[in-house]
C-alpha positions in Angstrom: 0.0 0.0 0.1 2.7 2.2 0.8 4.4 1.8 -2.4 1.6 3.6 -4.6 1.1 2.4 -8.1 4.9 1.7 -8.9 5.1 -2.1 -9.9 1.2 -2.7 -9.2 1.1 -5.1 -12.0 3.8 -7.0 -10.6 2.4 -7.0 -7.1 -1.1 -8.2 -8.3 0.6 -11.0 -10.5 2.9 -12.0 -7.5 -0.4 -12.3 -5.3 -2.3 -14.4 -8.0 0.8 -16.5 -8.3 1.2 -17.2 -4.8 -2.4 -17.7 -4.3 -2.6 -20.4 -7.1 0.5 -22.0 -5.7 -0.8 -22.3 -2.4 -4.1 -23.5 -3.5 -2.1 -26.1 -5.8 0.0 -27.5 -2.8 -3.1 -27.9 -0.5 -4.6 -29.6 -3.3 -1.9 -32.0 -4.3 -1.5 -32.8 -0.3 -5.1 -33.7 0.1 -6.1 -35.9 3.2 -4.4 -39.0 2.8 -1.0 -40.8 2.4 -1.0 -40.2 -1.4 -0.5 -36.5 -1.0 2.7 -37.3 1.0 4.0 -39.6 -1.7 3.0 -37.2 -4.4 5.1 -34.4 -2.5 8.0 -36.9 -2.1 7.9 -37.7 -5.9 7.8 -34.0 -6.7 10.4 -33.0 -4.6 12.6 -35.7 -5.6 12.3 -35.0 -9.5 12.6 -31.3 -8.8 15.8 -31.4 -6.4 17.6 -34.1 -8.1 17.3 -31.9 -11.2 18.7 -29.0 -9.3 21.5 -30.8 -8.1 22.4 -32.7 -11.1 22.2 -29.6 -13.3 24.5 -27.6 -11.0 27.1 -30.4 -10.8 26.9 -31.5 -14.5 27.2 -27.7 -15.6 30.1 -27.1 -13.6 31.9 -30.4 -14.5 31.2 -30.4 -18.2 30.5 -26.7 -18.9 29.8 -25.9 -22.8 27.2 -23.9 -24.2 25.2 -21.7 -22.5 21.5 -22.1 -22.0 20.1 -18.8 -21.6 23.2 -16.4 -21.1 20.8 -13.1 -21.0 18.9 -14.4 -18.2 21.3 -16.8 -16.3 24.7 -16.4 -17.4 26.0 -19.8 -15.6 23.5 -22.2 -16.7 24.6 -24.5 -19.6 23.0 -27.0 -21.9 25.0 -29.8 -20.2 23.8 -28.9 -17.0 20.0 -28.9 -18.3 20.4 -32.3 -19.7 22.4 -33.7 -16.8 19.4 -32.4 -14.6 17.0 -33.9 -16.9 18.5 -37.3 -17.0 19.0 -37.6 -13.2 15.9 -35.9 -12.2 13.8 -38.2 -14.4 15.7 -41.3 -13.4 15.5 -40.6 -9.6 11.6 -39.7 -10.1 11.2 -43.0 -11.9 12.7 -44.7 -9.0 10.3 -43.2 -6.6 7.4 -43.9 -9.1 8.5 -47.6 -9.2 8.7 -47.8 -5.2 5.3 -46.0 -4.4 3.0 -46.8 -7.3 2.2 -49.7 -9.6 1.3 -47.4 -12.4 2.8 -48.0 -15.8 6.6 -47.0 -16.0 6.0 -45.1 -19.2 3.6 -42.7 -17.4 6.2 -42.2 -14.8 9.0 -41.5 -17.2 6.9 -39.0 -19.1 5.5 -37.2 -15.7 9.1 -37.2 -14.4 10.7 -35.7 -17.4 7.9 -33.2 -17.8 8.4 -32.3 -14.1 12.2 -31.9 -14.7 11.7 -29.6 -17.7 9.0 -27.4 -15.7 11.4 -27.3 -12.7 14.3 -25.8 -14.9 11.8 -23.4 -16.7 10.5 -22.1 -13.0 14.3 -21.5 -12.2 15.0 -19.7 -15.4 11.6 -17.8 -15.0 12.8 -16.6 -11.5 16.0 -15.6 -12.8 14.4 -13.7 -15.4 12.2 -11.8 -13.0 15.2 -10.8 -10.5 17.0 -9.7 -13.9 14.2 -7.6 -14.9 14.5 -5.9 -11.3 18.1 -5.8 -11.2 18.3 -7.6 -8.0 20.9 -10.6 -7.4 19.1 -12.4 -4.7 15.2 -12.7 -4.0 16.1 -12.3 -0.2 18.5 -13.1 2.5 16.5 -15.6 4.8 19.0 -18.5 3.7 22.5 -17.2 3.6 24.5 -17.7 0.6 21.5 -19.2 -1.2 19.8 -16.4 -3.1 16.9 -16.2 -1.1 13.8 -18.4 -0.3 12.5 -18.3 -3.8 15.6 -19.5 -5.1 15.0 -22.8 -3.2 11.3 -22.9 -4.4 11.4 -21.3 -8.0 11.9 -25.0 -9.6 8.9 -26.3 -7.7 6.4 -23.7 -8.5 5.7 -25.0 -12.3 6.1 -28.5 -11.2 3.4 -28.1 -8.5 0.9 -26.4 -10.9 1.6 -29.5 -13.6 0.7 -31.9 -10.7 -2.4 -30.2 -9.8 -3.5 -30.0 -13.4 -2.6 -33.5 -14.1 -3.8 -35.1 -11.0 -6.9 -32.8 -11.1 -7.8 -33.8 -14.7 -7.3 -37.4 -14.1 -9.1 -37.9 -11.0 -10.7 -34.8 -10.0 -9.6 -31.8 -8.2 -10.5 -33.4 -4.8 -8.0 -36.4 -5.4 -5.0 -34.7 -7.2 -2.5 -36.9 -5.6 -4.1 -40.1 -6.3 -4.9 -38.9 -10.0 -1.1 -38.2 -10.3 0.1 -41.5 -8.9 -2.6 -44.0 -9.6 -3.1 -44.8 -13.3 
């Protein structure tokens, strides 16, 4: 309120985004154990993608993925993240569900790609506002949003896929049980 009209569309967009994110997370969690396993699955894919992308990019290097948005990200890192994120997600999929493997591969790969897209989107927003970190709540890690940016698009995807498959009252079940 104290900022006046400066950046009003961004503030409204942010409120809408975070509102939808909270609704998506709560619908994914639901009330049963499936919500926990859906969260474990999503977190595994996203965070293994992040970790593998970082380490693969550091070790191999190569062509930049989006130098104008995030100069340190490479195609090798993106592909390494996709491979490990998909593989780790498939492992969790095989342990916690008896659904077809091919669905687990497709969902894991899609979540991995969306995780990287979320990371790049947050980097683009920070670059637009000319800020390095989105906060200092976690020292040395660029802020809380740098820990959660990769989850954002993945949570939306999970909510949509699970909701369309089994109804929005059973998002986790719709994601995991085919």
